[in-house]
MMTF fields as JSON, N, C-alpha, C and O atoms, coordinates in Angstrom:
{
  "mmtfVersion": "1.0.0",
  "mmtfProducer": "UNKNOWN",
  "numBonds": 451,
  "numAtoms": 452,
  "numGroups": 113,
  "numChains": 1,
  "numModels": 1,
  "chainsPerModel": [1],
  "groupsPerChain": [113],
  "chainIdList": ["A"],
  "bondAtomList": [4, 2, 8, 6, 12, 10, 16, 14, 20, 18, 24, 22, 28, 26, 32, 30, 36, 34, 40, 38, 44, 42, 48, 46, 52, 50, 56, 54, 60, 58, 64, 62, 68, 66, 72, 70, 76, 74, 80, 78, 84, 82, 88, 86, 92, 90, 96, 94, 100, 98, 104, 102, 108, 106, 112, 110, 116, 114, 120, 118, 124, 122, 128, 126, 132, 130, 136, 134, 140, 138, 144, 142, 148, 146, 152, 150, 156, 154, 160, 158, 164, 162, 168, 166, 172, 170, 176, 174, 180, 178, 184, 182, 188, 186, 192, 190, 196, 194, 200, 198, 204, 202, 208, 206, 212, 210, 216, 214, 220, 218, 224, 222, 228, 226, 232, 230, 236, 234, 240, 238, 244, 242, 248, 246, 252, 250, 256, 254, 260, 258, 264, 262, 268, 266, 272, 270, 276, 274, 280, 278, 284, 282, 288, 286, 292, 290, 296, 294, 300, 298, 304, 302, 308, 306, 312, 310, 316, 314, 320, 318, 324, 322, 328, 326, 332, 330, 336, 334, 340, 338, 344, 342, 348, 346, 352, 350, 356, 354, 360, 358, 364, 362, 368, 366, 372, 370, 376, 374, 380, 378, 384, 382, 388, 386, 392, 390, 396, 394, 400, 398, 404, 402, 408, 406, 412, 410, 416, 414, 420, 418, 424, 422, 428, 426, 432, 430, 436, 434, 440, 438, 444, 442, 448, 446],
  "bondOrderList": [1, 1, 1, 1, 1, 1, 1, 1, 1, 1, 1, 1, 1, 1, 1, 1, 1, 1, 1, 1, 1, 1, 1, 1, 1, 1, 1, 1, 1, 1, 1, 1, 1, 1, 1, 1, 1, 1, 1, 1, 1, 1, 1, 1, 1, 1, 1, 1, 1, 1, 1, 1, 1, 1, 1, 1, 1, 1, 1, 1, 1, 1, 1, 1, 1, 1, 1, 1, 1, 1, 1, 1, 1, 1, 1, 1, 1, 1, 1, 1, 1, 1, 1, 1, 1, 1, 1, 1, 1, 1, 1, 1, 1, 1, 1, 1, 1, 1, 1, 1, 1, 1, 1, 1, 1, 1, 1, 1, 1, 1, 1, 1],
  "groupList": [{"groupName": "MET", "atomNameList": ["N", "CA", "C", "O"], "elementList": ["N", "C", "C", "O"], "formalChargeList": [0, 0, 0, 0], "bondAtomList": [1, 0, 2, 1, 3, 2], "bondOrderList": [1, 1, 2], "singleLetterCode": "M", "chemCompType": "L-PEPTIDE LINKING"}, {"groupName": "GLN", "atomNameList": ["N", "CA", "C", "O"], "elementList": ["N", "C", "C", "O"], "formalChargeList": [0, 0, 0, 0], "bondAtomList": [1, 0, 2, 1, 3, 2], "bondOrderList": [1, 1, 2], "singleLetterCode": "Q", "chemCompType": "L-PEPTIDE LINKING"}, {"groupName": "VAL", "atomNameList": ["N", "CA", "C", "O"], "elementList": ["N", "C", "C", "O"], "formalChargeList": [0, 0, 0, 0], "bondAtomList": [1, 0, 2, 1, 3, 2], "bondOrderList": [1, 1, 2], "singleLetterCode": "V", "chemCompType": "L-PEPTIDE LINKING"}, {"groupName": "ALA", "atomNameList": ["N", "CA", "C", "O"], "elementList": ["N", "C", "C", "O"], "formalChargeList": [0, 0, 0, 0], "bondAtomList": [1, 0, 2, 1, 3, 2], "bondOrderList": [1, 1, 2], "singleLetterCode": "A", "chemCompType": "L-PEPTIDE LINKING"}, {"groupName": "PRO", "atomNameList": ["N", "CA", "C", "O"], "elementList": ["N", "C", "C", "O"], "formalChargeList": [0, 0, 0, 0], "bondAtomList": [1, 0, 2, 1, 3, 2], "bondOrderList": [1, 1, 2], "singleLetterCode": "P", "chemCompType": "L-PEPTIDE LINKING"}, {"groupName": "ASP", "atomNameList": ["N", "CA", "C", "O"], "elementList": ["N", "C", "C", "O"], "formalChargeList": [0, 0, 0, 0], "bondAtomList": [1, 0, 2, 1, 3, 2], "bondOrderList": [1, 1, 2], "singleLetterCode": "D", "chemCompType": "L-PEPTIDE LINKING"}, {"groupName": "PHE", "atomNameList": ["N", "CA", "C", "O"], "elementList": ["N", "C", "C", "O"], "formalChargeList": [0, 0, 0, 0], "bondAtomList": [1, 0, 2, 1, 3, 2], "bondOrderList": [1, 1, 2], "singleLetterCode": "F", "chemCompType": "L-PEPTIDE LINKING"}, {"groupName": "ARG", "atomNameList": ["N", "CA", "C", "O"], "elementList": ["N", "C", "C", "O"], "formalChargeList": [0, 0, 0, 0], "bondAtomList": [1, 0, 2, 1, 3, 2], "bondOrderList": [1, 1, 2], "singleLetterCode": "R", "chemCompType": "L-PEPTIDE LINKING"}, {"groupName": "GLY", "atomNameList": ["N", "CA", "C", "O"], "elementList": ["N", "C", "C", "O"], "formalChargeList": [0, 0, 0, 0], "bondAtomList": [1, 0, 2, 1, 3, 2], "bondOrderList": [1, 1, 2], "singleLetterCode": "G", "chemCompType": "PEPTIDE LINKING"}, {"groupName": "LEU", "atomNameList": ["N", "CA", "C", "O"], "elementList": ["N", "C", "C", "O"], "formalChargeList": [0, 0, 0, 0], "bondAtomList": [1, 0, 2, 1, 3, 2], "bondOrderList": [1, 1, 2], "singleLetterCode": "L", "chemCompType": "L-PEPTIDE LINKING"}, {"groupName": "THR", "atomNameList": ["N", "CA", "C", "O"], "elementList": ["N", "C", "C", "O"], "formalChargeList": [0, 0, 0, 0], "bondAtomList": [1, 0, 2, 1, 3, 2], "bondOrderList": [1, 1, 2], "singleLetterCode": "T", "chemCompType": "L-PEPTIDE LINKING"}, {"groupName": "ILE", "atomNameList": ["N", "CA", "C", "O"], "elementList": ["N", "C", "C", "O"], "formalChargeList": [0, 0, 0, 0], "bondAtomList": [1, 0, 2, 1, 3, 2], "bondOrderList": [1, 1, 2], "singleLetterCode": "I", "chemCompType": "L-PEPTIDE LINKING"}, {"groupName": "GLU", "atomNameList": ["N", "CA", "C", "O"], "elementList": ["N", "C", "C", "O"], "formalChargeList": [0, 0, 0, 0], "bondAtomList": [1, 0, 2, 1, 3, 2], "bondOrderList": [1, 1, 2], "singleLetterCode": "E", "chemCompType": "L-PEPTIDE LINKING"}, {"groupName": "HIS", "atomNameList": ["N", "CA", "C", "O"], "elementList": ["N", "C", "C", "O"], "formalChargeList": [0, 0, 0, 0], "bondAtomList": [1, 0, 2, 1, 3, 2], "bondOrderList": [1, 1, 2], "singleLetterCode": "H", "chemCompType": "L-PEPTIDE LINKING"}, {"groupName": "TYR", "atomNameList": ["N", "CA", "C", "O"], "elementList": ["N", "C", "C", "O"], "formalChargeList": [0, 0, 0, 0], "bondAtomList": [1, 0, 2, 1, 3, 2], "bondOrderList": [1, 1, 2], "singleLetterCode": "Y", "chemCompType": "L-PEPTIDE LINKING"}, {"groupName": "SER", "atomNameList": ["N", "CA", "C", "O"], "elementList": ["N", "C", "C", "O"], "formalChargeList": [0, 0, 0, 0], "bondAtomList": [1, 0, 2, 1, 3, 2], "bondOrderList": [1, 1, 2], "singleLetterCode": "S", "chemCompType": "L-PEPTIDE LINKING"}, {"groupName": "LYS", "atomNameList": ["N", "CA", "C", "O"], "elementList": ["N", "C", "C", "O"], "formalChargeList": [0, 0, 0, 0], "bondAtomList": [1, 0, 2, 1, 3, 2], "bondOrderList": [1, 1, 2], "singleLetterCode": "K", "chemCompType": "L-PEPTIDE LINKING"}, {"groupName": "ASN", "atomNameList": ["N", "CA", "C", "O"], "elementList": ["N", "C", "C", "O"], "formalChargeList": [0, 0, 0, 0], "bondAtomList": [1, 0, 2, 1, 3, 2], "bondOrderList": [1, 1, 2], "singleLetterCode": "N", "chemCompType": "L-PEPTIDE LINKING"}, {"groupName": "TRP", "atomNameList": ["N", "CA", "C", "O"], "elementList": ["N", "C", "C", "O"], "formalChargeList": [0, 0, 0, 0], "bondAtomList": [1, 0, 2, 1, 3, 2], "bondOrderList": [1, 1, 2], "singleLetterCode": "W", "chemCompType": "L-PEPTIDE LINKING"}],
  "groupTypeList": [0, 1, 2, 3, 4, 4, 5, 6, 5, 7, 0, 6, 8, 3, 9, 3, 5, 3, 10, 7, 7, 5, 11, 2, 7, 7, 3, 11, 5, 3, 12, 12, 8, 2, 3, 12, 9, 3, 12, 13, 14, 4, 0, 15, 6, 3, 3, 2, 1, 16, 13, 2, 3, 11, 9, 12, 7, 3, 8, 9, 2, 10, 16, 2, 7, 11, 8, 7, 7, 16, 2, 2, 7, 10, 17, 9, 12, 8, 9, 7, 2, 3, 7, 7, 9, 9, 5, 1, 14, 12, 12, 2, 18, 7, 8, 7, 9, 8, 7, 0, 3, 1, 9, 2, 8, 12, 5, 7, 16, 12, 4, 4, 7],
  "groupIdList": [1, 2, 3, 4, 5, 6, 7, 8, 9, 10, 11, 12, 13, 14, 15, 16, 17, 18, 19, 20, 21, 22, 23, 24, 25, 26, 27, 28, 29, 30, 31, 32, 33, 34, 35, 36, 37, 38, 39, 40, 41, 42, 43, 44, 45, 46, 47, 48, 49, 50, 51, 52, 53, 54, 55, 56, 57, 58, 59, 60, 61, 62, 63, 64, 65, 66, 67, 68, 69, 70, 71, 72, 73, 74, 75, 76, 77, 78, 79, 80, 81, 82, 83, 84, 85, 86, 87, 88, 89, 90, 91, 92, 93, 94, 95, 96, 97, 98, 99, 100, 101, 102, 103, 104, 105, 106, 107, 108, 109, 110, 111, 112, 113],
  "secStructList": [7, 7, 7, 7, 7, 7, 7, 2, 2, 2, 2, 2, 2, 2, 2, 2, 1, 2, 2, 2, 2, 2, 2, 2, 2, 2, 6, 6, 6, 1, 7, 3, 3, 2, 2, 2, 2, 2, 6, 6, 1, 1, 1, 7, 2, 2, 2, 2, 2, 2, 2, 2, 2, 2, 2, 2, 2, 6, 6, 1, 3, 3, 3, 3, 3, 7, 1, 1, 1, 3, 3, 3, 3, 3, 7, 2, 2, 2, 2, 2, 2, 2, 2, 2, 2, 2, 2, 2, 2, 2, 2, 2, 2, 2, 2, 2, 2, 2, 2, 2, 2, 2, 2, 2, 2, 2, 2, 2, 6, 1, 7, 7, 7],
  "xCoordList": [47.5, 47.787, 47.02, 45.817, 47.853, 47.092, 47.124, 48.12, 45.926, 45.721, 45.92, 45.298, 46.952, 47.33, 45.72, 44.848, 45.583, 44.5, 44.628, 45.677, 43.512, 43.628, 44.192, 43.937, 45.018, 45.702, 44.573, 44.392, 43.895, 42.649, 43.608, 42.995, 44.484, 44.778, 45.511, 45.793, 45.724, 46.176, 44.952, 44.774, 43.909, 42.529, 41.994, 41.706, 41.752, 41.016, 41.914, 41.479, 43.16, 44.258, 43.706, 43.3, 43.684, 43.506, 42.108, 42.067, 41.122, 39.897, 39.741, 39.023, 41.015, 40.65, 40.823, 40.468, 41.395, 41.495, 40.269, 39.715, 39.826, 38.629, 38.815, 37.897, 40.037, 40.363, 40.438, 39.839, 41.121, 41.019, 39.518, 39.077, 38.847, 37.388, 36.623, 36.041, 36.884, 36.345, 36.85, 36.196, 38.219, 38.884, 38.045, 37.81, 37.632, 37.096, 35.737, 35.376, 34.682, 33.624, 33.78, 33.483, 34.3, 34.605, 34.89, 34.401, 35.727, 35.849, 34.577, 34.814, 33.625, 32.581, 31.989, 32.247, 31.348, 31.042, 31.221, 30.298, 32.185, 32.695, 34.409, 35.055, 35.111, 36.502, 37.096, 36.588, 37.841, 39.029, 40.399, 40.852, 41.102, 42.193, 43.24, 42.617, 44.32, 44.952, 44.928, 44.71, 45.169, 45.434, 43.626, 43.345, 42.675, 41.417, 40.873, 39.953, 41.246, 40.991, 41.882, 41.399, 42.712, 43.686, 42.897, 42.812, 42.413, 41.458, 40.405, 39.91, 39.979, 38.83, 39.768, 39.149, 40.89, 41.458, 42.294, 43.013, 42.186, 43.379, 44.911, 45.655, 45.249, 46.542, 47.329, 46.526, 48.35, 49.548, 48.93, 48.176, 49.176, 49.17, 49.677, 49.154, 50.917, 51.622, 50.785, 50.385, 50.632, 49.669, 48.694, 48.621, 47.749, 46.72, 47.357, 46.722, 48.474, 49.054, 49.166, 48.42, 50.282, 50.098, 49.25, 49.58, 47.807, 46.497, 46.179, 45.808, 46.358, 45.734, 46.771, 46.199, 48.249, 49.114, 48.619, 48.595, 48.163, 47.905, 46.939, 47.199, 45.741, 44.444, 44.801, 43.929, 45.893, 45.961, 46.715, 46.679, 47.62, 48.232, 47.179, 47.414, 46.391, 45.171, 44.062, 43.279, 44.186, 43.806, 42.116, 41.248, 41.917, 40.738, 40.324, 39.15, 41.305, 41.447, 42.419, 43.452, 42.186, 43.519, 43.84, 42.922, 44.842, 45.108, 45.29, 46.308, 44.539, 44.73, 44.945, 44.325, 45.879, 46.409, 45.518, 45.126, 44.922, 44.066, 44.655, 44.735, 45.261, 45.841, 47.079, 48.032, 46.811, 47.989, 47.364, 48.16, 45.937, 45.647, 46.034, 46.12, 46.204, 46.185, 44.932, 44.808, 43.942, 42.356, 42.112, 42.137, 41.901, 41.598, 40.282, 39.211, 40.251, 38.916, 38.822, 39.734, 37.543, 37.188, 37.3, 36.798, 38.174, 38.432, 37.11, 37.032, 36.137, 34.807, 34.963, 34.203, 36.106, 36.195, 36.761, 36.401, 37.609, 38.384, 37.12, 37.09, 36.272, 35.321, 34.538, 34.088, 34.341, 33.309, 33.981, 33.221, 35.177, 35.751, 36.015, 36.173, 36.099, 35.803, 34.659, 34.598, 33.707, 32.295, 31.632, 30.705, 32.694, 32.228, 32.859, 32.252, 34.104, 34.338, 33.735, 33.65, 33.034, 32.49, 30.996, 30.567, 30.338, 29.217, 29.287, 28.448, 30.754, 31.231, 30.968, 29.903, 31.947, 31.466, 29.837, 29.213, 29.656, 28.115, 27.172, 26.293, 27.434, 26.753, 27.011, 26.174, 28.373, 28.895, 28.195, 27.842, 28.263, 27.554, 26.33, 26.053, 25.451, 24.035, 23.68, 22.811, 24.595, 24.456, 24.83, 24.303, 25.733, 26.057, 24.48, 23.847, 24.133, 23.205, 21.848, 20.905, 21.757, 20.433, 20.682, 19.763, 21.813, 22.39, 22.128, 21.801, 22.376, 22.312, 20.841, 20.45, 19.966, 18.333, 17.875, 16.769, 18.492, 17.642, 18.044, 17.279, 19.121, 19.633, 18.931, 18.637, 18.773, 18.035, 16.508, 15.9, 15.965, 14.527, 14.427, 13.395, 15.573, 15.518, 15.23, 14.326, 16.167, 16.159, 14.843, 14.403, 14.049, 13.258, 12.06, 11.51, 11.498, 10.831, 11.029, 10.14, 12.427, 12.183, 11.31, 10.951, 10.517, 9.984, 10.806, 12.03, 10.015, 11.006, 11.197, 10.484, 12.232, 12.435, 11.747, 11.744],
  "yCoordList": [42.305, 42.985, 44.455, 44.664, 45.293, 46.437, 46.538, 46.188, 47.055, 47.362, 48.562, 49.479, 48.86, 50.345, 50.843, 50.086, 52.248, 52.798, 52.718, 52.415, 53.008, 53.158, 54.51, 55.581, 54.35, 55.243, 56.081, 55.608, 57.139, 57.706, 58.473, 58.275, 59.113, 59.629, 58.661, 59.077, 57.228, 56.512, 56.309, 56.666, 55.706, 55.379, 55.972, 55.497, 57.329, 58.245, 58.867, 59.803, 58.587, 58.976, 57.759, 58.108, 56.337, 55.551, 55.642, 55.217, 55.985, 56.308, 57.264, 57.175, 58.739, 59.832, 59.467, 60.242, 58.233, 57.82, 57.26, 56.365, 57.592, 57.049, 55.533, 54.77, 55.056, 53.811, 52.7, 51.625, 53.123, 52.509, 52.136, 51.029, 53.491, 53.315, 51.991, 51.129, 52.192, 51.085, 49.749, 48.732, 49.754, 48.369, 47.662, 46.466, 48.903, 48.345, 47.901, 46.872, 48.729, 48.228, 47.044, 46.216, 46.711, 45.227, 44.046, 42.917, 44.577, 43.305, 43.402, 42.469, 43.815, 43.849, 43.189, 42.031, 43.107, 42.544, 41.151, 40.342, 40.954, 39.666, 39.606, 40.605, 38.4, 37.903, 37.996, 37.268, 38.55, 38.868, 38.989, 39.823, 38.177, 38.298, 39.596, 40.272, 39.88, 40.751, 41.216, 42.295, 40.205, 40.193, 40.66, 41.429, 39.996, 40.0, 41.349, 41.786, 42.069, 43.46, 44.37, 45.405, 44.065, 44.879, 44.73, 45.803, 43.882, 44.072, 44.989, 45.225, 45.565, 46.696, 48.363, 49.426, 48.314, 49.459, 49.693, 48.835, 50.96, 51.376, 51.594, 52.437, 50.345, 51.063, 49.861, 49.09, 49.364, 48.544, 47.555, 47.991, 46.44, 45.289, 45.66, 45.331, 46.486, 46.947, 47.858, 47.716, 48.709, 50.038, 49.634, 50.196, 48.523, 48.079, 47.164, 46.959, 46.611, 46.019, 47.16, 47.347, 48.044, 49.436, 50.068, 50.726, 50.073, 50.547, 49.603, 50.019, 48.22, 46.984, 47.417, 47.62, 47.53, 47.636, 48.508, 48.209, 49.784, 51.115, 50.515, 50.17, 50.382, 49.816, 48.659, 48.37, 48.001, 47.017, 47.327, 46.838, 48.169, 49.011, 50.119, 50.402, 50.536, 51.037, 50.416, 51.0, 48.889, 48.199, 47.876, 47.435, 48.232, 48.287, 47.034, 46.682, 46.2, 45.061, 43.929, 44.279, 42.855, 42.04, 41.19, 41.124, 40.555, 39.799, 37.988, 37.632, 37.223, 35.887, 35.111, 35.25, 34.289, 32.971, 32.173, 31.605, 31.806, 30.842, 30.162, 30.852, 28.722, 28.372, 29.223, 29.629, 29.419, 30.242, 31.641, 32.575, 31.948, 33.481, 34.135, 33.543, 35.341, 36.295, 37.004, 37.86, 36.912, 37.08, 38.393, 38.228, 39.554, 40.383, 40.418, 40.207, 40.723, 40.973, 41.827, 42.127, 42.306, 43.625, 43.193, 42.228, 44.305, 44.017, 44.866, 46.094, 44.02, 44.685, 45.417, 46.346, 44.992, 45.83, 47.025, 47.798, 47.558, 48.925, 49.604, 50.83, 48.948, 49.967, 50.369, 51.508, 49.326, 49.678, 50.768, 51.659, 50.86, 51.747, 53.001, 53.956, 53.158, 54.439, 55.204, 56.41, 54.345, 54.654, 55.355, 56.156, 54.575, 54.796, 56.548, 57.407, 56.647, 58.217, 59.122, 60.256, 58.613, 59.686, 59.896, 61.022, 58.704, 58.722, 59.935, 60.768, 59.643, 61.075, 62.061, 62.629, 62.618, 63.918, 64.539, 65.577, 63.375, 63.859, 64.169, 65.027, 63.349, 63.67, 65.151, 66.014, 65.189, 66.796, 68.261, 69.269, 67.621, 68.414, 68.525, 69.643, 67.772, 67.749, 68.627, 69.481, 68.133, 68.946, 70.513, 71.266, 70.826, 72.337, 73.091, 73.977, 72.296, 72.733, 72.603, 73.34, 71.817, 72.126, 73.312, 74.12, 73.55, 74.615, 76.202, 77.239, 75.959, 77.263, 77.489, 78.639, 76.473, 76.367, 76.829, 77.37, 76.727, 77.097, 78.6, 79.205, 79.144, 80.326, 81.446, 82.595, 80.873, 81.518, 81.736, 82.737, 80.818, 80.801, 81.487, 82.101, 81.449, 82.653, 83.957, 84.611, 84.547, 85.62, 86.103, 87.181, 85.186, 85.403, 85.672, 86.723, 85.167, 85.327, 86.69, 87.18, 87.567, 88.772, 89.485, 89.168, 90.734, 91.371, 92.551, 92.677, 93.197, 94.183, 95.433, 95.932, 95.87, 97.559, 98.559, 99.732],
  "zCoordList": [25.597, 24.702, 24.172, 24.329, 23.598, 23.559, 21.885, 21.252, 21.254, 20.108, 19.681, 20.217, 18.481, 18.296, 17.881, 17.456, 18.113, 17.494, 15.746, 15.178, 15.131, 13.769, 13.29, 13.84, 12.165, 11.676, 10.736, 9.614, 11.055, 10.096, 9.391, 8.342, 9.054, 8.084, 6.796, 5.673, 7.34, 6.242, 5.691, 4.527, 6.426, 5.963, 5.082, 3.983, 5.539, 4.316, 3.562, 2.889, 3.474, 2.425, 1.406, 0.298, 1.766, 0.852, 0.334, -0.821, 0.709, 0.337, -0.763, -1.759, -0.194, -1.427, -2.632, -3.519, -2.963, -4.403, -4.989, -4.351, -5.956, -6.922, -7.116, -6.816, -7.635, -8.139, -6.648, -6.619, -5.718, -4.428, -3.866, -3.556, -3.836, -3.701, -4.13, -3.472, -5.695, -6.684, -6.36, -6.587, -5.737, -5.441, -4.271, -4.097, -3.448, -2.167, -2.381, -1.811, -3.354, -3.854, -4.046, -3.185, -5.263, -5.801, -4.642, -4.624, -3.782, -3.012, -2.111, -1.343, -1.785, -1.061, -2.073, -1.742, -3.121, -4.203, -4.503, -4.598, -4.617, -4.925, -4.71, -5.025, -4.165, -4.091, -5.341, -6.194, -5.621, -7.075, -6.834, -6.051, -7.484, -7.316, -8.077, -8.895, -7.938, -7.898, -9.865, -10.418, -10.281, -11.837, -12.315, -13.234, -11.462, -12.174, -11.706, -12.398, -10.705, -10.473, -11.628, -12.087, -11.884, -12.939, -14.27, -14.868, -14.77, -15.92, -16.021, -17.123, -14.94, -14.648, -14.639, -14.603, -14.669, -14.873, -15.98, -16.492, -16.374, -17.591, -17.348, -17.85, -16.206, -15.842, -15.539, -15.015, -15.589, -15.238, -14.226, -13.357, -14.294, -13.125, -11.6, -10.536, -11.841, -11.035, -10.207, -9.051, -10.955, -10.475, -9.581, -8.488, -9.955, -9.157, -8.149, -7.114, -8.304, -6.97, -6.08, -5.118, -6.489, -5.353, -4.797, -3.811, -5.276, -5.093, -3.92, -2.822, -4.246, -3.364, -1.937, -0.867, -2.019, -1.075, -0.019, 1.175, -0.615, 0.073, 0.943, 2.096, 0.348, 1.042, 2.016, 2.836, 2.038, 3.142, 3.849, 4.978, 3.541, 4.835, 5.605, 6.78, 5.131, 5.759, 6.625, 7.374, 6.314, 7.116, 6.606, 7.36, 5.09, 4.45, 3.808, 3.922, 3.032, 2.339, 2.872, 3.441, 2.742, 2.916, 1.768, 0.95, 1.499, 0.475, 0.799, 1.394, 0.488, 1.122, -0.107, -1.161, 0.14, -0.819, -1.089, -0.07, -2.148, -2.412, -3.381, -4.397, -3.543, -4.336, -4.874, -4.208, -6.398, -6.888, -6.844, -6.746, -6.908, -6.747, -5.236, -4.16, -5.492, -4.467, -4.353, -5.228, -3.529, -3.421, -2.635, -1.415, -3.02, -2.629, -1.662, -2.231, 0.092, 0.332, 1.32, 2.091, 1.325, 2.208, 3.831, 4.408, 4.356, 5.754, 6.276, 6.235, 6.75, 7.13, 8.316, 8.589, 9.215, 10.529, 10.375, 11.263, 9.494, 9.197, 8.387, 8.289, 7.915, 7.198, 8.288, 8.405, 9.204, 10.371, 11.191, 11.572, 11.513, 12.088, 11.551, 12.311, 10.079, 9.457, 9.673, 9.915, 9.558, 9.686, 10.959, 11.071, 12.101, 13.366, 13.757, 14.398, 13.187, 12.951, 12.394, 12.864, 10.901, 10.317, 11.235, 11.486, 11.655, 12.499, 13.676, 14.021, 14.166, 15.456, 14.846, 15.086, 13.771, 13.081, 12.946, 13.168, 12.51, 12.119, 13.184, 13.11, 14.27, 15.441, 16.04, 16.304, 16.174, 15.99, 15.853, 16.465, 14.596, 13.283, 13.592, 14.026, 13.537, 13.927, 15.369, 15.543, 16.232, 17.273, 17.443, 18.263, 16.609, 16.162, 15.638, 16.211, 14.232, 13.679, 14.539, 14.252, 15.428, 16.732, 17.359, 17.495, 17.775, 18.463, 17.826, 18.404, 16.595, 15.564, 15.416, 15.217, 15.495, 15.11, 16.421, 16.429, 17.516, 18.457, 18.908, 19.66, 18.499, 18.451, 17.594, 17.922, 16.563, 15.603, 15.993, 15.613, 16.715, 16.796, 18.01, 18.277, 18.934, 20.047, 19.595, 20.114, 18.343, 18.08, 17.617, 18.019, 16.601, 16.128, 17.231, 16.902, 18.317, 19.727, 20.238, 20.935, 19.886, 20.308, 19.929, 18.795, 20.544, 19.78, 18.723, 18.685, 18.061, 17.282, 17.953, 18.824, 17.446, 18.316, 17.546, 17.92]
}
């Protein structure tokens, strides 16, 4: 069975919104129901549901029914995938900065004309 590659645009698009980042943070801290999450924001329950749905489609949270509650849980593997991509970008930029530092250092070694 082949697993589809992560949709990074969807993932980072979901994280581009401050409310959604806060929902992910709250889900890491403790499992809360959607209704409980809605109490933290100056918006309707339906708006919070939409934010959770966007995070769920991006693979960053899951909803689990526990009794009558739908609890929002962080999908740690989704966050790990995002982190790995950011780590790859960091590695590329560190390499570029290192090469630029070498070039600048080589320029300084040349005698003045």
